[in-house]
N, C-alpha and C positions, 0 to 999 in steps of 0.2 A: 672965281671961275675954276672948275675942276677939270676941264678938258680944253680942247682946241675950240676956236670960235665956231667952227662948223658943228662940232659935237654939242656945244651949248645950244646952238640954234635948233638942232635936231631934238634935244631934250625939251626945249621950250615948245616946239611944235607938237611933240608927243603929249606933253602935259595939257596943252590946249585941246587936243583931240579927246583926251580922257575926260576933261571937264565938260566938253560939249556932249559926250555920251551920258554923263551924269545928269546934265540939265535936260537932255532929250528924254531920258528915262522918266524924270519927274513930270515932264509935260505929257508923256504918253499915259502914265498912270492917272494923273489928275484929270485928264480929258477922256479917260476910258477909251483910248485909241489903241485897240489891240493890234492893229496892223503896224503902227509905229513901234509899239513895244516889242513885237516879234522881230522887227528889223534890227534891233540892237543886239541880238544874240546870234551865235552860230547855231545851226540846226541841232547839233549834238550837245549843246551847252547844258550844264547842270546848275541849278539855282539853289542857294542856301540862304533863305530869306525868312527869318523869324520862324513861324510854325511850319512853313513850307520848305521841304527839301526834296528835290527831285528834278526830273527833266523840265526844260524850259517850256515845253508845250503845256504841261500841267500848271506851271507857274503862271503863264499868261492867262489861262482860264481862271485860276485862283484869284489873281489880281483884279481881273475884270468883274468877277462875282463879288469880291470884297468891296470894290469901289462903286458898284452899280446902285447900291441902296443909299449911298450918300448923295446929297444934293450937289455938293462940289467938294473938290479936294485941293489941297495946297501943300506942296512940299517946299521946304527951304533948305538950301545947302550953304553951310558956312565953313570957313577955315579948311579949305581943301589943301591937303598936303600930300603930294605924290612923291614917293621915293622909288628910285630905280635901282635894280640889282641886275645888271646885264640886260636881258630881254624881258625881265619880269618887273612889273610895276605894282606897288602896294600903296 
C-alpha cells in the first residue's frame, strides 16, 4: 500500500471509473451508439485515434462511418494497467 487506506480506496474507485469508461467506449463503438460515444467526452475534447486526430465531434462521425459498413463489431480489452501521477492517469 502506497498511501493511507482512504487514499488507496480513492485510487481503486478512480481505476474502476476509468475501466468503466473504457468498457463503455467499446460498447458505444461496437453498437454504433453515437449518443453514448459522445457522452464519454468533454465537449472540447481532442481525439488522437489512429488515422483520426482532431475534435471529438469529428471523431464520433468518423467512428460511426467506419463502423456502419460492418455487420458487427467487437472490442476486447485486456491487461488494463492504470498509473497515477497526481491528478493525471495513464
